[in-house]
N, C-alpha and C positions, 0 to 999 in steps of 0.2 A: 728219162727216168724209166727204169724197168718196171714191169707189172709186178704187183704183189703176188707172192707165192703162198701156197697153202702151207700148213704146219709141217707137212711131209717134205716140202720143198720140191715136189715133182712137177706140179702144174700151176700156172697162174690162175687165180680166181677169176671167174667170169660170171657176170650177172645172167641168171637164167631167164631166157626169153619165154614169155607166156605163149602157148600154142592153142589154148582153148579160150573161146569167148566167155566173159563173165556171165553167169546165169542171172536172170532176172527172177526174183522170188516174189510170188503173190501168195498171200494167205487169205482164204475165202471162208467166211462163216455163213452157213445157210440154215434156214429154219426147218426145212422138210426132212422127214425121216427117210424117204426113199427117192422120190422123183428128182429133186434138186441134186442130192449127192450122187445119184447114179448118172445123171447127165454130166455133171462136172467131172466125175471120175473118167467117163468116156472121153470128154474133151481133153483132159490132161494127157491122155494116152495117144492122141492124134500126132502123127509124125510132124505136122507143121508146128505144133506146140512143143513137142519134145526135142526135136532136132533143129529146125530152122530158127524158131524164135528163141530157143534156149531159155525156156521158162520153167521155173520150179513152181508148179501150181499145187499148193497145199490146201486140201479141203477139210475143214473142221465141221463135221456133220454131227448127227445125234442130238440135234436141238429141236426135234419135232415138238410142236406145240408152243415153242418159244415165241413171244411177241417181239416185234422189232427192237423195243427198248432193251430187252435182254441180250439180243445179238450185238447191239451197239456197245453195251457195257463190256461184253466179252472182247470185242474188237479193240476198244480203247485200252482195256487192261493188257491185251497182247502187245499193243504198240508201246505202252509204258515199259513192259518187260523187255521188249526188243531194244529199246533205247538204253535201259539200265544194263543189259547184258551184252550190248553191242552186237546183237544178232542182226544180220543183214537181210531184213525184210523190206523189199522196195515198195510194195503196195499191200494194203489191207482192205478187203472188200466185205460188205454185207449184202447177201442176196435174200430178199424177203418180199412179201406181197402187201398190197393195200387192203384187200378183202372188201367185197361188196356182197350184199347191200349194207353191211355194217363194217366200217373201217376198224383196223386194229386199234386198241386203246393206246394213247400216247404216241400216235404215229408221227405227228409233226414235231413233237419234242425230240423223238428219237432221231429224226432226220437232221434237225438243227444240231444236236449233240454230235452226230457223226461228222457233219461238215465242219464243225468247230474244232474237231480233233484230227482232221486229215484222213478220215475214213471214207473210202469210195463206196458208192451205193449202186446196186443194180436192182431196182424196184420194179416189180411187175404189177400192173393194174388192169384187171382185178386180182389176178393170181398168176403163178408161174406157167400154168397151162396155156395162157395167152402166148407166151414166148414159144412154146412148143407148136402151137397152131401156125405161127408165122413161118415155120420151116416149110410149110406146104401151101399156104395161101395168105392173102391179106385178110385182115379183120378190122373194120373201121367203125362199126356201130358200137354204141355203149352196151356193155354186157356185164352181168353179174357172174359170180363164181359158178353157179349151176349151168348157165348158158355156155360158158367157156369149156367147162369140163365135159359137157355133152358133145360139143363140137369136136373137141380133141379126141374123145373116145370114138366118134364116127370116122375120124381121119386115120387113126392108127390101130383101131380095134382093141384098145386097152380096156380092161375090166376093173382095174383098181388104181391105186396111186403109183404103182411101179411103172416102168417103161422099158422098152427095148431101146436103150440109148444109142446103140450103134446105128439104128435106122435113121436117126436124126443127123448124124455127123456129116453126110454129104451135102446137107442143105443149110449149114450154119451161116454161110455168107448171105444166102437168100433171106434168112430170118433177120440177120443184122440189117440188111438193106431196108426191109419192110418196117422194122422197129425204128430205124432212123427217120424214115419218112413220116411215121406216126408222130414222132417227137417234133419234127419240123412243122407238121400241121397244127399241133397244139400251141407251138410258139407263135405261129402266124395268127392263130385265133385268140391268143392271149388267155389260154386256158390254164389256170394255176393248178399246181399239185394240192390236194390229191384228186382233183376233178378231171385230170387228164386220162380219162378212161375211153378207149383202151390204150395202153402204152407198156413198154418194157425197156428198162435201162440195161438189159443184158447185152445190147449191142456195144456198149462202152467197155464192158468186161472183155468181150470178144476182141475188140480193137486193141486192148492192152496185151493180149497174148499173141497177136499176129506178128509175123516177122516185120522188121522195120522196112519202110519203103526205100527202094534204091535211090 
């Protein structure tokens, strides 16, 4: 049987072969006005994320002052829209802090709601600055927000909530390794959330944007 021809009758129709790898799309909601969005924006521009991992990392910032419950509500609504509109978002994340000495209100409820709706979480305890410190050194002692922010400022010379995000990018894998070891220690010690201070789930977000292992 001869191949089907186009309406012009000149060439047989052929199925077009895809030459580009499908992109993995992540949508990330973060609570910070500067530090978290600036870090994530620098991360999405790294060649290993843009080219090798083929990740479309979308950062939904501008939620400074938002409590975790608000971010989770935004993330759940985004997932519902994506399903309704058949928008291909592979993973939705929320990046937020525990806060010490006083935890965010409704923290556990927000975590339960996220997990019940398929929202991934990257929670830093006590705050995101702990994740930044892990780029340069281990931190294993219990710390509150002020302790962590003072140490972070001493390491990178920062004077406010912003940061020179590119300075951190060469050390992302070191930070991920240190965060994973903290998580393992809390698991061995049976330390439940939110008492797992210090810790950061950012290493799981980093793993999600890494290129697949051969």
